[in-house]
C-alpha positions as CSV (number, residue, x, y, z in Angstrom):
1,M,44.5,3.1,20.0
2,P,46.9,3.2,17.0
3,L,50.6,2.2,17.3
4,G,52.7,5.2,18.2
5,E,50.3,6.7,20.7
6,W,51.8,4.8,23.7
7,H,54.8,5.4,26.0
8,L,56.5,2.2,27.3
9,W,59.1,2.1,30.1
10,N,60.7,-0.7,32.0
11,G,63.1,-1.7,34.7
12,T,61.8,-3.8,37.5
13,A,58.4,-3.6,35.9
14,L,56.9,-2.9,32.5
15,F,54.5,0.1,32.2
16,A,52.4,1.5,29.4
17,R,50.7,4.9,29.1
18,P,48.6,6.3,26.3
19,L,50.2,9.7,25.3
20,D,47.0,11.5,26.1
21,A,46.9,10.1,29.7
22,L,48.7,11.1,32.9
23,Q,48.7,7.6,34.5
24,G,50.4,4.5,33.3
25,T,49.4,0.8,33.8
26,R,51.8,-1.8,35.1
27,L,51.7,-4.6,32.6
28,A,54.3,-7.0,34.1
29,T,56.9,-7.2,36.9
30,G,60.4,-8.7,37.0
31,E,63.6,-7.9,35.1
32,I,61.9,-6.8,31.9
33,R,64.1,-6.4,28.9
34,S,63.6,-5.6,25.2
35,P,60.0,-4.6,25.2
36,V,58.6,-4.5,21.6
37,V,55.1,-3.7,20.4
38,S,53.3,-6.0,18.0
39,P,52.7,-4.7,14.4
40,D,49.0,-4.4,15.1
41,G,49.6,-2.4,18.3
42,R,47.7,-4.8,20.5
43,W,50.5,-6.6,22.4
44,V,53.8,-6.0,24.0
45,G,56.4,-8.8,23.8
46,F,59.5,-8.8,26.1
47,T,62.2,-11.0,27.5
48,E,62.8,-11.5,31.1
49,A,66.0,-12.2,33.1
50,T,64.9,-15.8,33.2
51,S,65.4,-16.0,29.4
52,M,61.7,-16.3,28.7
53,L,59.9,-14.6,25.8
54,K,56.6,-13.3,27.1
55,R,53.7,-11.2,25.9
56,V,50.9,-9.1,27.4
57,A,48.1,-7.0,26.0
58,L,49.1,-3.4,25.7
59,T,46.0,-2.5,27.7
60,G,46.9,-5.0,30.5
61,G,45.9,-8.5,31.4
62,A,47.6,-11.9,32.0
63,V,51.3,-12.3,31.1
64,V,51.8,-15.3,28.9
65,A,55.1,-17.2,28.5
66,I,55.7,-18.0,24.9
67,A,59.1,-19.6,24.6
68,A,62.4,-20.1,26.3
69,T,65.1,-18.2,24.6
70,E,68.7,-19.5,24.4
71,G,70.8,-17.7,27.0
72,G,69.9,-14.4,28.3
73,N,71.0,-10.8,28.5
74,W,69.1,-9.7,25.4
75,R,69.7,-6.2,24.1
76,G,66.7,-5.8,21.8
77,A,63.9,-7.4,19.8
78,V,62.0,-6.9,16.6
79,W,58.4,-8.2,16.1
80,L,57.8,-9.0,12.4
81,P,54.3,-8.9,10.7
82,D,54.3,-12.8,10.5
83,D,54.6,-12.9,14.3
84,T,58.2,-13.9,14.4
85,V,60.1,-12.1,17.1
86,I,63.9,-11.8,16.7
87,C,65.8,-11.2,19.9
88,Y,69.4,-10.2,19.8
89,R,72.4,-9.7,22.0
90,S,74.6,-8.0,19.4
91,A,74.6,-7.5,15.7
92,G,75.9,-11.1,15.1
93,E,74.1,-13.0,17.8
94,R,70.3,-13.5,17.5
95,T,67.5,-16.1,17.7
96,A,64.1,-16.1,16.1
97,T,60.9,-17.3,17.9
98,G,57.4,-17.4,16.5
99,F,54.7,-16.3,18.9
100,G,52.2,-18.4,17.0
101,R,48.5,-18.0,16.4
102,P,45.7,-17.6,17.3
103,W,46.1,-15.1,20.1
């Protein structure tokens, strides 16, 4: 399914729902923050309260820890085409982490 045809929401869990469906799928549990969809639309990356950067397939599956981020309390993230994810707390405080290949 192409990027832009999904609805994501989070809180104590991360859910995804295709826009043409009524039911969502729980992808992960915990204090999910800063969900971001990969450029190819296959993955969701997110940070957790434990300051871990993780990813899971948009259609569901195993959650994989990718890297520990410095500090916590992330406000957002951007996933770049080269698989670098930039997490930030504010405009002047950010860290870059590569998810790496192959997936």
